[in-house]
C-alpha positions in Angstrom: -35.2 -9.3 -6.7 -32.0 -10.1 -8.6 -29.8 -12.9 -7.1 -26.3 -14.0 -8.3 -25.1 -17.1 -6.4 -21.7 -18.7 -6.8 -20.6 -22.1 -5.5 -17.9 -24.7 -5.8 -15.0 -23.1 -3.9 -12.8 -25.1 -1.5 -9.4 -26.4 -0.7 -7.3 -28.1 -3.4 -3.7 -29.1 -3.7 -1.4 -27.5 -6.4 -2.0 -29.1 -9.8 -5.5 -30.0 -8.8 -8.9 -28.8 -10.3 -12.1 -27.1 -9.2 -15.2 -26.1 -11.0 -17.1 -23.0 -9.9 -20.8 -22.4 -10.7 -22.8 -19.1 -10.8 -26.5 -18.8 -11.3 -28.3 -15.4 -11.9 -32.0 -15.0 -11.4 -34.7 -12.5 -10.6 -34.5 -10.1 -13.5 -36.9 -9.9 -16.5 -34.0 -8.3 -18.5 -31.7 -10.4 -20.7 -28.1 -11.0 -19.7 -25.4 -9.3 -21.8 -22.5 -11.0 -20.1 -21.4 -13.0 -17.1 -18.0 -13.5 -15.6 -15.6 -14.0 -12.8 -13.2 -11.8 -10.8 -11.0 -12.6 -7.9 -9.4 -10.9 -5.0 -6.4 -12.2 -3.1 -5.3 -10.8 0.3 -3.7 -7.4 0.0 -4.4 -7.1 -3.7 -7.0 -5.5 -5.9 -9.8 -7.3 -7.5 -8.8 -8.5 -10.9 -10.6 -9.9 -13.9 -10.4 -13.7 -14.4 -12.7 -14.5 -17.3 -15.8 -13.2 -19.0 -18.4 -14.6 -21.4 -20.9 -12.6 -23.4 -24.3 -13.8 -24.6 -22.8 -13.9 -28.0 -20.1 -16.4 -27.0 -17.2 -14.1 -26.8 -14.7 -15.0 -24.0 -11.9 -13.0 -22.4 -9.3 -14.3 -20.0 -6.6 -12.8 -17.8 -3.1 -13.7 -19.0 -2.4 -15.5 -15.8 -5.1 -18.1 -16.3 -5.1 -18.7 -20.1 -4.7 -22.3 -20.9 -5.6 -23.4 -17.5 -9.1 -21.9 -16.9 -12.2 -22.2 -19.1 -15.4 -20.2 -18.8 -18.7 -21.8 -20.2 -22.4 -21.5 -19.9 -25.6 -23.5 -19.5 -27.9 -22.4 -22.3 -31.0 -23.5 -20.4 -30.3 -21.1 -17.6 -28.6 -18.0 -16.7 -25.6 -20.1 -15.4 -21.9 -19.8 -15.9 -19.0 -22.1 -15.0 -15.4 -21.7 -14.4 -13.3 -24.9 -14.8 -10.0 -24.4 -13.2 -7.2 -26.8 -13.9 -3.5 -26.9 -13.0 -4.2 -24.7 -10.0 -1.4 -22.8 -8.4 -0.9 -21.3 -5.0 -1.2 -17.8 -6.5 -4.7 -18.7 -7.7 -5.8 -18.5 -4.0 -8.4 -15.8 -3.7 -12.1 -15.1 -3.2 -13.8 -15.5 -6.6 -16.7 -13.3 -7.4 -19.3 -13.9 -10.1 -20.9 -11.1 -12.0 -24.0 -10.9 -14.1 -24.5 -8.0 -16.5 -28.1 -7.3 -17.4 -29.0 -5.2 -20.5 -31.3 -2.4 -19.4 -31.0 -0.4 -22.6 -28.7 -0.5 -25.6 -25.3 0.5 -24.4 -26.5 0.5 -20.8 -25.9 -2.6 -18.7 -26.3 -3.2 -14.9 -23.9 -5.4 -13.1 -24.8 -7.5 -10.1 -22.2 -9.4 -8.0 -22.3 -12.5 -6.1 -21.1 -12.9 -2.5 -17.9 -14.7 -3.4 -16.5 -18.2 -2.9 -13.2 -19.0 -1.4 -10.6 -20.9 -3.4 -7.5 -22.1 -1.6 -4.7 -23.8 -3.3 -2.2 -25.4 -0.8 -0.4 -28.5 0.0 
């Protein structure tokens, strides 16, 4: 019974900060990567940031220099520190956990999403 649970969303003023958390559990398989996507009203879901078990990161151009993805080595947990938030960052943020089933075969699980609203 795999669970992916994110938290930390809310309302923040432009220029403010939020930190999102995501915990994955319930699988005997190792995690290949975890990350974040977001979906704003009327737009497609887009990549925000990813972090592999090897420590490689990837960011969308729109958030580089403002957002930082990190992990807790003691748990299957990933964080997204969001600074200098802009109204265009408003979206539902979804966490993903990619478990390695076989070499070159990963299974992706999604969280339910957490709302981030940036507004004055």
